[in-house]
N, C-alpha and C positions, 0 to 999 in steps of 0.2 A: 401842926399837919394836918389838913382837914381830910374827913374820910370821905369814899368818893362816894357821888350821889347813887340809890338805890336804880337796876336799870328801871325803864319803864313797865308796866305790867304786861302780863303775856296777853292779855287781850288789848293791849293799846297797839304791842308788835304786831300781831295780829293785822291789825286794822293798817298799822303803814306798809307790811306787806302787801295785802290784798290791791293797797292803792298805786304802790307801785308794779303790781303788774296789771292793773288795769292801762296804764300807757303801754303795756306792749299788745302789738293788735293780732297777733298771730301768734298759734303754737312754738315757730318757727323760732320766734323771738323771745318766746318765755323758753325756749330750749336754753337758745346761746345764753341767754340772762343765768337760768339756774348755771350752767357749766362755767361763767365766770366767777359767779357767789363760791363755784367747788376750787376754783383756780388759786381763790383767796386763803383757803381755809388752810391753815399750817398742817402739813405732812404730822404724821406720827411717825417715831423713828423704828428701825426695823427690829430695836429692843422691844416695843409696845405693842406689836403687831403678833401677840403670841394668842394662841387657843384660846387661854383664860379671855382675853378681851373680845373674842373673837362673838360677831350679831349671826347667829342661826336663820335660816330661813330666808336669807336674802340672796338672788341669784349672782351678784358680786362679792368680792372678798368685803365687806364691814367691820371693821374694829370702833367698840366704846371702850371709853376709859371716863371712868369718876374718880374724879381730882377731891383729895381733901379737902372734905366743909370748910368753908368757911366759918369766920367766928359768929358769923352772923347766922350760922346755921342752912345758909343758901348752898345748893348741890350746882358744883363746876362737872359739865362735861366735855370732853375731846372727840372727835372722832375722824375717821378717814376711810378711805374705798379707795381700790384699783380700776374703778371707774369716772371718769370724770361727771357725768351725768349727776351721778348715787354722791359723788362728793359733793354735787351744789344742792343736791336733796338735803344731805347731811347739815351742811352751812344755813339751811334755811329752820332745819328743825331745833340745832343748838343755838340759832338766835330766838328762840322763842321759847325753849325749854332750858337753857344754860342758867346760873346763875341766877337760880328761881329756888324759895323755900319749895320743902316736899307737900307741904298742903297747897300751895298754889299748882304745882305741875298735876296733883290728882285732881284738883277742881277742873282741871281745862281739859273738853271734851278730846279727846284724841285724834278724833277725824276732824277738826276743826281747821288745822293745817292746810289738808286737803282740798275740804268742801272751800274753803273762801279763795283758797287760789286756783280752783278748778282744777286741782290736781287729778281725781279721781277719771276724770276722761279721756286724760294725755297718757297715763301712765299705763304700761303694761299691766295683765296682772302681779306679774313677779314683780316687777318695782311696787308694786302696792302693796303687797305683803311682806317684801323686804322693809319698808317704810313702817308698816304694822307691827314689824317686826323691832324695829330700832326702839318705836315708841314704847313698846311693851316693856323693852329692858328699859328705859328710862324710868317709867311710871313703876317699874319692879323696884329700881333704885329707891325710888322716893318712899314710896311702901317700906319697904326696911329701913331709911332714917327715921320714917316719921313713928314706926314703933320702935325707935331705938336699940334696933339691932346692928351690928357691926358691918361696914363695907362689902358689897360681896363685888 
């Protein structure tokens, strides 16, 4: 049995997303694309949508789950929201941050996704704050993991 190849670097994934978004001519198309990404995001079960997994600071309800680390030390995340656009933003975040080693997550500028895709200009302040809260939670998980502390 062959082992799966590691995902492309977070930086390479950001470049790929920026290239994908560059083909979309206006924000209406970009929002549509983000919503489509969210539709493809697997939903969390009702049993997983618990307060422990809830991300505070988001205008919509958002849940983030860190699954058990893989044998290679990579962190695996799943997320969901009750809002379509937020589900799409979560899909973007997970495509960059999930399946990464803690040090890679911590080395990545938390503003890089928003800056590369031009999200800061298009999102409301509430959505931007929510995105920052999700990224902070992911970075917290990475910091705990790199310090050898148990999953939170």
